[in-house]
Residue, then its C-alpha position, 0 to 999 in steps of 0.5 A: x285486623x290485618x294491616x291490609x284491612x286496616x289501611x282499606x278501612x282507613x281509605x274507606x273512612x277518608x273517602x266517606x269523609x270526602x263525600x260528606x264534605x262534598x255533599x255539605x258543600x253542595x247543600x251550601x251555595x256559599x261554599x260552592x261559590x267560594x270553592x275555587x278560593x279554597x282550592x287555590x289556597x286563599x281561604x280555609x273557612x267561612x267564619x261569619x257574615x259581615x254585611x248583607x246588601x242588595x247586590x252582595x253579601x260579604x263574609x269574613x273568612x279565615x285566610x290560608x296561612x300562605x296569605x300572611x294575614x288572619x282573615x280575608x273578605x269574600x264578597x259574594x254577589x247575589x244571583x242575577x235574579x235577586x241582585x238589586x243594582x239600581x239604574x243598570x243602564x246608567x252605569x253600563x253606558x260606555x262599557x264595551x263587550x269585545x266578544x261578539x257572541x257574548x255581545x249578541x247574547x246580552x243584547x238579546x237578553x237571553x238566559x246566557x246573556x243575562x248570566x254573562x252580564x251578571x259576571x261582567x259586574x263582578x269582573x268590572x269591580x275586580x278590574x276597577x279595584x286592581x287598577x285603583x289599588x295599583x294606583x295607590x287608592x285607599x281601597x281594599x287589596x283585591x286578591x282573586x275573583x271568579x264569576x260570582x265572588x271577589x276575595x279581598x283584604x278584610x278590614x276589622x278583626x274576628x269580633x267585629x268588622x270595620x265600621x261604616x263612616x255613617x255611624x262613626x263620630x270622628x274626632x275633631x283632629x280627624x275631620x279635615x284630614x279624612x275629608x281631604x283624603x277622600x277628595x284626594x281619592x276621588x281625584x286619583x280615581x278620576x285621573x285613572x278614568x274612574x268615577x265611583x258612582x255610588x259613594x256615600x258614608x255607608x261604603x267608606x269604612x273606618x278602622x283604627x283611625x283609617x278609612x277604606x273605600x269599598x263597593x265599585x261594581x257600578x263605577x263608570x268611565x267618564x270618557x264614555x258615560x254621559x252621566x259622568x259629571x252628575x255621578x261625580x257631583x252626587x258622590x262629592x255631595x254625599x261626602x260633603x253632607x256627611x262632613x257638614x255635621x262637623x261644621x266643615x262646609x264645602x260647595x260640592x258642585x264647585x268641587x265637582x266642576x273644578x275636578x271635571x274641568x281638570x279632567x277634561x283638560x288633562x290637568x289632573 
């Protein structure tokens, strides 16, 4: 075979491989959703599912060598027809849409409007994570997002992810420090106009003696949401109920009201 024919054959093989990869990606909606992150050089492979919930599925991905870590987490939101955010209106109160065309589409509940609204949940979580991470909150480092997914720091190793605090038995000397760290975070979030809105031991991760708080798509701005105090109280109550199993008992309403008073009077 001449060199020209050999190179032509190699080109054809490469082209065929590229087409097969493209077809495989089109078959797999997850790979399609994460395509931009492959292109940006953030991840190189989806390894396995970490957790599948009502709103999203989290995957462990092999990180690109440029990221300096072995793994990253990809949180892929379910489609707007399949996701399960409860009481959307409660969480959306106070959120503004500056684009008038988008605002009309959402208000009219058109197909485009529903798609825009879905994308806003993703964008809202990424922006909240970015703000709080920069403020020093104990949350995963946010890295990138698109209209359907977020790439962030992965907690765990390839064999197993970090555990939900709900299933963890803390050591005696960990109980009070972990509780205080959680309360410090709740106060820090409030200082930056954020209330988690769905905090519980199920979205507090524990790995190698450290905790990390996740899941912020429903986070609300207490300045503009009339449900803010009740959501804050519920968050703290969920935390207090978990720690009561260790004999650490606190009045969640009292803690919430104290923080709310400090917030309202700019004393945080």
